[in-house]
C-alpha positions as protocol buffer text, in pm:
chain_id: "A"
residue {
  index: 1
  type: UNK
  ca { x: -787 y: -3854 z: -1290 }
}
residue {
  index: 2
  type: UNK
  ca { x: -439 y: -3995 z: -1227 }
}
residue {
  index: 3
  type: UNK
  ca { x: -317 y: -3934 z: -1581 }
}
residue {
  index: 4
  type: UNK
  ca { x: -476 y: -3589 z: -1593 }
}
residue {
  index: 5
  type: UNK
  ca { x: -298 y: -3461 z: -1281 }
}
residue {
  index: 6
  type: UNK
  ca { x: 37 y: -3605 z: -1384 }
}
residue {
  index: 7
  type: UNK
  ca { x: 5 y: -3440 z: -1727 }
}
residue {
  index: 8
  type: UNK
  ca { x: -99 y: -3113 z: -1565 }
}
residue {
  index: 9
  type: UNK
  ca { x: 198 y: -3115 z: -1328 }
}
residue {
  index: 10
  type: UNK
  ca { x: 431 y: -3250 z: -1600 }
}
residue {
  index: 11
  type: UNK
  ca { x: 547 y: -3540 z: -1383 }
}
residue {
  index: 12
  type: UNK
  ca { x: 759 y: -3769 z: -1598 }
}
residue {
  index: 13
  type: UNK
  ca { x: 752 y: -4076 z: -1373 }
}
residue {
  index: 14
  type: UNK
  ca { x: 517 y: -4331 z: -1527 }
}
residue {
  index: 15
  type: UNK
  ca { x: 457 y: -4531 z: -1209 }
}
residue {
  index: 16
  type: UNK
  ca { x: 323 y: -4246 z: -993 }
}
residue {
  index: 17
  type: UNK
  ca { x: -11 y: -4293 z: -826 }
}
residue {
  index: 18
  type: UNK
  ca { x: -218 y: -3999 z: -694 }
}
residue {
  index: 19
  type: UNK
  ca { x: -368 y: -4101 z: -360 }
}
residue {
  index: 20
  type: UNK
  ca { x: -584 y: -3794 z: -301 }
}
residue {
  index: 21
  type: UNK
  ca { x: -600 y: -3416 z: -334 }
}
residue {
  index: 22
  type: UNK
  ca { x: -657 y: -3185 z: -36 }
}
residue {
  index: 23
  type: UNK
  ca { x: -780 y: -2828 z: -92 }
}
residue {
  index: 24
  type: UNK
  ca { x: -772 y: -2540 z: 152 }
}
residue {
  index: 25
  type: UNK
  ca { x: -821 y: -2166 z: 113 }
}
residue {
  index: 26
  type: UNK
  ca { x: -490 y: -2085 z: -59 }
}
residue {
  index: 27
  type: UNK
  ca { x: -315 y: -2422 z: -100 }
}
residue {
  index: 28
  type: UNK
  ca { x: -374 y: -2745 z: -283 }
}
residue {
  index: 29
  type: UNK
  ca { x: -190 y: -3054 z: -163 }
}
residue {
  index: 30
  type: UNK
  ca { x: -155 y: -3348 z: -402 }
}
residue {
  index: 31
  type: UNK
  ca { x: -56 y: -3672 z: -227 }
}
residue {
  index: 32
  type: UNK
  ca { x: 144 y: -3907 z: -453 }
}
residue {
  index: 33
  type: UNK
  ca { x: 344 y: -4225 z: -423 }
}
residue {
  index: 34
  type: UNK
  ca { x: 509 y: -4485 z: -645 }
}
residue {
  index: 35
  type: UNK
  ca { x: 325 y: -4800 z: -744 }
}
residue {
  index: 36
  type: UNK
  ca { x: 425 y: -5093 z: -524 }
}
residue {
  index: 37
  type: UNK
  ca { x: 660 y: -5330 z: -706 }
}
residue {
  index: 38
  type: UNK
  ca { x: 936 y: -5576 z: -623 }
}
residue {
  index: 39
  type: UNK
  ca { x: 1275 y: -5418 z: -550 }
}
residue {
  index: 40
  type: UNK
  ca { x: 1613 y: -5585 z: -575 }
}
residue {
  index: 41
  type: UNK
  ca { x: 1940 y: -5468 z: -421 }
}
residue {
  index: 42
  type: UNK
  ca { x: 2172 y: -5293 z: -670 }
}
residue {
  index: 43
  type: UNK
  ca { x: 2478 y: -5415 z: -474 }
}
residue {
  index: 44
  type: UNK
  ca { x: 2409 y: -5787 z: -431 }
}
residue {
  index: 45
  type: UNK
  ca { x: 2086 y: -5858 z: -623 }
}
residue {
  index: 46
  type: UNK
  ca { x: 1888 y: -5991 z: -325 }
}
residue {
  index: 47
  type: UNK
  ca { x: 1525 y: -5900 z: -266 }
}
residue {
  index: 48
  type: UNK
  ca { x: 1461 y: -5580 z: -69 }
}
residue {
  index: 49
  type: UNK
  ca { x: 1177 y: -5529 z: 177 }
}
residue {
  index: 50
  type: UNK
  ca { x: 1000 y: -5208 z: 272 }
}
residue {
  index: 51
  type: UNK
  ca { x: 1105 y: -5034 z: 594 }
}
residue {
  index: 52
  type: UNK
  ca { x: 799 y: -4809 z: 583 }
}
residue {
  index: 53
  type: UNK
  ca { x: 681 y: -4486 z: 426 }
}
residue {
  index: 54
  type: UNK
  ca { x: 797 y: -4138 z: 509 }
}
residue {
  index: 55
  type: UNK
  ca { x: 638 y: -3816 z: 385 }
}
residue {
  index: 56
  type: UNK
  ca { x: 806 y: -3525 z: 208 }
}
residue {
  index: 57
  type: UNK
  ca { x: 640 y: -3192 z: 135 }
}
residue {
  index: 58
  type: UNK
  ca { x: 771 y: -3039 z: -188 }
}
residue {
  index: 59
  type: UNK
  ca { x: 676 y: -2701 z: -339 }
}
residue {
  index: 60
  type: UNK
  ca { x: 580 y: -2709 z: -705 }
}
residue {
  index: 61
  type: UNK
  ca { x: 568 y: -2348 z: -833 }
}
residue {
  index: 62
  type: UNK
  ca { x: 390 y: -2404 z: -1165 }
}
residue {
  index: 63
  type: UNK
  ca { x: 41 y: -2313 z: -1041 }
}
residue {
  index: 64
  type: UNK
  ca { x: 139 y: -2015 z: -825 }
}
residue {
  index: 65
  type: UNK
  ca { x: -108 y: -1744 z: -926 }
}
residue {
  index: 66
  type: UNK
  ca { x: -208 y: -1661 z: -573 }
}
residue {
  index: 67
  type: UNK
  ca { x: -239 y: -2037 z: -526 }
}
residue {
  index: 68
  type: UNK
  ca { x: 24 y: -2258 z: -362 }
}
residue {
  index: 69
  type: UNK
  ca { x: 67 y: -2617 z: -475 }
}
residue {
  index: 70
  type: UNK
  ca { x: 236 y: -2867 z: -245 }
}
residue {
  index: 71
  type: UNK
  ca { x: 324 y: -3221 z: -345 }
}
residue {
  index: 72
  type: UNK
  ca { x: 312 y: -3458 z: -50 }
}
residue {
  index: 73
  type: UNK
  ca { x: 535 y: -3743 z: -158 }
}
residue {
  index: 74
  type: UNK
  ca { x: 508 y: -4077 z: 17 }
}
residue {
  index: 75
  type: UNK
  ca { x: 845 y: -4246 z: -27 }
}
residue {
  index: 76
  type: UNK
  ca { x: 927 y: -4599 z: 74 }
}
residue {
  index: 77
  type: UNK
  ca { x: 1260 y: -4700 z: 224 }
}
residue {
  index: 78
  type: UNK
  ca { x: 1385 y: -5037 z: 106 }
}
residue {
  index: 79
  type: UNK
  ca { x: 1643 y: -5254 z: 286 }
}
residue {
  index: 80
  type: UNK
  ca { x: 1828 y: -5551 z: 146 }
}
residue {
  index: 81
  type: UNK
  ca { x: 1732 y: -5887 z: 299 }
}
residue {
  index: 82
  type: UNK
  ca { x: 2091 y: -6014 z: 271 }
}
residue {
  index: 83
  type: UNK
  ca { x: 2239 y: -6000 z: 626 }
}
residue {
  index: 84
  type: UNK
  ca { x: 2586 y: -5925 z: 484 }
}
residue {
  index: 85
  type: UNK
  ca { x: 2467 y: -5634 z: 271 }
}
residue {
  index: 86
  type: UNK
  ca { x: 2180 y: -5448 z: 446 }
}
residue {
  index: 87
  type: UNK
  ca { x: 2190 y: -5175 z: 176 }
}
residue {
  index: 88
  type: UNK
  ca { x: 1914 y: -4913 z: 209 }
}
residue {
  index: 89
  type: UNK
  ca { x: 1750 y: -4743 z: -90 }
}
residue {
  index: 90
  type: UNK
  ca { x: 1458 y: -4502 z: -124 }
}
residue {
  index: 91
  type: UNK
  ca { x: 1204 y: -4449 z: -399 }
}
residue {
  index: 92
  type: UNK
  ca { x: 1335 y: -4205 z: -657 }
}
residue {
  index: 93
  type: UNK
  ca { x: 1120 y: -3938 z: -822 }
}
residue {
  index: 94
  type: UNK
  ca { x: 1266 y: -3774 z: -1133 }
}
residue {
  index: 95
  type: UNK
  ca { x: 1107 y: -3433 z: -1074 }
}
residue {
  index: 96
  type: UNK
  ca { x: 1269 y: -3370 z: -734 }
}
residue {
  index: 97
  type: UNK
  ca { x: 1626 y: -3428 z: -620 }
}
residue {
  index: 98
  type: UNK
  ca { x: 1732 y: -3592 z: -297 }
}
residue {
  index: 99
  type: UNK
  ca { x: 1682 y: -3374 z: 14 }
}
residue {
  index: 100
  type: UNK
  ca { x: 1526 y: -3089 z: -189 }
}
residue {
  index: 101
  type: UNK
  ca { x: 1215 y: -2897 z: -88 }
}
residue {
  index: 102
  type: UNK
  ca { x: 1136 y: -2767 z: -438 }
}
residue {
  index: 103
  type: UNK
  ca { x: 1086 y: -2947 z: -766 }
}
residue {
  index: 104
  type: UNK
  ca { x: 1353 y: -2924 z: -1036 }
}
residue {
  index: 105
  type: UNK
  ca { x: 1147 y: -2681 z: -1243 }
}
residue {
  index: 106
  type: UNK
  ca { x: 1168 y: -2414 z: -972 }
}
residue {
  index: 107
  type: UNK
  ca { x: 1537 y: -2349 z: -1049 }
}
residue {
  index: 108
  type: UNK
  ca { x: 1445 y: -2266 z: -1409 }
}
residue {
  index: 109
  type: UNK
  ca { x: 1160 y: -2040 z: -1298 }
}
residue {
  index: 110
  type: UNK
  ca { x: 1380 y: -1854 z: -1049 }
}
residue {
  index: 111
  type: UNK
  ca { x: 1640 y: -1783 z: -1319 }
}
residue {
  index: 112
  type: UNK
  ca { x: 1363 y: -1667 z: -1554 }
}
residue {
  index: 113
  type: UNK
  ca { x: 1224 y: -1438 z: -1283 }
}
residue {
  index: 114
  type: UNK
  ca { x: 1560 y: -1263 z: -1254 }
}
residue {
  index: 115
  type: UNK
  ca { x: 1520 y: -1142 z: -1615 }
}
residue {
  index: 116
  type: UNK
  ca { x: 1297 y: -868 z: -1480 }
}
residue {
  index: 117
  type: UNK
  ca { x: 1557 y: -612 z: -1377 }
}
residue {
  index: 118
  type: UNK
  ca { x: 1306 y: -436 z: -1150 }
}
residue {
  index: 119
  type: UNK
  ca { x: 1245 y: -748 z: -940 }
}
residue {
  index: 120
  type: UNK
  ca { x: 1436 y: -792 z: -618 }
}
residue {
  index: 121
  type: UNK
  ca { x: 1582 y: -1117 z: -490 }
}
residue {
  index: 122
  type: UNK
  ca { x: 1356 y: -1095 z: -185 }
}
residue {
  index: 123
  type: UNK
  ca { x: 1047 y: -1054 z: -406 }
}
residue {
  index: 124
  type: UNK
  ca { x: 1145 y: -1350 z: -624 }
}
residue {
  index: 125
  type: UNK
  ca { x: 1217 y: -1561 z: -316 }
}
residue {
  index: 126
  type: UNK
  ca { x: 878 y: -1478 z: -167 }
}
residue {
  index: 127
  type: UNK
  ca { x: 702 y: -1568 z: -494 }
}
residue {
  index: 128
  type: UNK
  ca { x: 865 y: -1914 z: -502 }
}
residue {
  index: 129
  type: UNK
  ca { x: 855 y: -1979 z: -124 }
}
residue {
  index: 130
  type: UNK
  ca { x: 1234 y: -1995 z: -86 }
}
residue {
  index: 131
  type: UNK
  ca { x: 1489 y: -1783 z: 97 }
}
residue {
  index: 132
  type: UNK
  ca { x: 1652 y: -1490 z: -81 }
}
residue {
  index: 133
  type: UNK
  ca { x: 1989 y: -1660 z: -36 }
}
residue {
  index: 134
  type: UNK
  ca { x: 1859 y: -1968 z: -217 }
}
residue {
  index: 135
  type: UNK
  ca { x: 1726 y: -1751 z: -502 }
}
residue {
  index: 136
  type: UNK
  ca { x: 2062 y: -1573 z: -544 }
}
residue {
  index: 137
  type: UNK
  ca { x: 2257 y: -1901 z: -518 }
}
residue {
  index: 138
  type: UNK
  ca { x: 2033 y: -2062 z: -780 }
}
residue {
  index: 139
  type: UNK
  ca { x: 2084 y: -1767 z: -1014 }
}
residue {
  index: 140
  type: UNK
  ca { x: 2461 y: -1779 z: -963 }
}
residue {
  index: 141
  type: UNK
  ca { x: 2468 y: -2156 z: -1026 }
}
residue {
  index: 142
  type: UNK
  ca { x: 2320 y: -2122 z: -1377 }
}
residue {
  index: 143
  type: UNK
  ca { x: 2428 y: -1774 z: -1489 }
}
residue {
  index: 144
  type: UNK
  ca { x: 2793 y: -1678 z: -1520 }
}
residue {
  index: 145
  type: UNK
  ca { x: 2829 y: -1301 z: -1511 }
}
residue {
  index: 146
  type: UNK
  ca { x: 3193 y: -1223 z: -1437 }
}
residue {
  index: 147
  type: UNK
  ca { x: 3269 y: -875 z: -1310 }
}
residue {
  index: 148
  type: UNK
  ca { x: 3473 y: -644 z: -1523 }
}
residue {
  index: 149
  type: UNK
  ca { x: 3825 y: -586 z: -1407 }
}
residue {
  index: 150
  type: UNK
  ca { x: 3913 y: -248 z: -1271 }
}
residue {
  index: 151
  type: UNK
  ca { x: 4127 y: -34 z: -1502 }
}
residue {
  index: 152
  type: UNK
  ca { x: 4495 y: 23 z: -1431 }
}
residue {
  index: 153
  type: UNK
  ca { x: 4423 y: 386 z: -1347 }
}
residue {
  index: 154
  type: UNK
  ca { x: 4112 y: 493 z: -1160 }
}
residue {
  index: 155
  type: UNK
  ca { x: 4033 y: 864 z: -1150 }
}
residue {
  index: 156
  type: UNK
  ca { x: 3774 y: 1020 z: -918 }
}
residue {
  index: 157
  type: UNK
  ca { x: 3674 y: 1374 z: -1016 }
}
residue {
  index: 158
  type: UNK
  ca { x: 3449 y: 1505 z: -742 }
}
residue {
  index: 159
  type: UNK
  ca { x: 3364 y: 1405 z: -391 }
}
residue {
  index: 160
  type: UNK
  ca { x: 3065 y: 1542 z: -204 }
}
residue {
  index: 161
  type: UNK
  ca { x: 3111 y: 1527 z: 170 }
}
residue {
  index: 162
  type: UNK
  ca { x: 2783 y: 1620 z: 330 }
}
residue {
  index: 163
  type: UNK
  ca { x: 2692 y: 1599 z: 698 }
}
residue {
  index: 164
  type: UNK
  ca { x: 3037 y: 1484 z: 801 }
}
residue {
  index: 165
  type: UNK
  ca { x: 3171 y: 1632 z: 1124 }
}
residue {
  index: 166
  type: UNK
  ca { x: 3533 y: 1737 z: 1132 }
}
residue {
  index: 167
  type: UNK
  ca { x: 3770 y: 1526 z: 1339 }
}
residue {
  index: 168
  type: UNK
  ca { x: 3859 y: 1687 z: 1672 }
}
residue {
  index: 169
  type: UNK
  ca { x: 4225 y: 1720 z: 1745 }
}
residue {
  index: 170
  type: UNK
  ca { x: 4339 y: 1585 z: 2076 }
}
residue {
  index: 171
  type: UNK
  ca { x: 4634 y: 1756 z: 2241 }
}
residue {
  index: 172
  type: UNK
  ca { x: 4855 y: 1532 z: 2447 }
}
């Protein structure tokens, strides 16, 4: 089952272990962690020890057809045993960046969703469980659409002023 779920989710890390899968009415939560192995400090080369596990909940928008998939990632914090170094590292997962709540594939899917010119930023944001500001910022990060410069002369032919009250003159 472990290999099947990692192939289905397209998780490139080879040392990921699926702990269990929780299903509810509209969400599926897959709990994963890295295989336990010896860690050595990148700064001084001493052995690192685990400071414990903390949980991250990450949205993975691949299976979102009325169904929400959440990856619950159990990450270990590692601290160097050298008293002069005390460097702290965390487990790294290639499919999600540090301090991110969405997997890396969601940026690509958000940009692809903006191809539909009838879709709004709020609709796209709701579909991928992000804010509309995040959807627009993601689109702007990957797509460069510079605005055209205004011409040297701008001519306006007609102006329709409807429902505008005239300004009252004040006599002083």
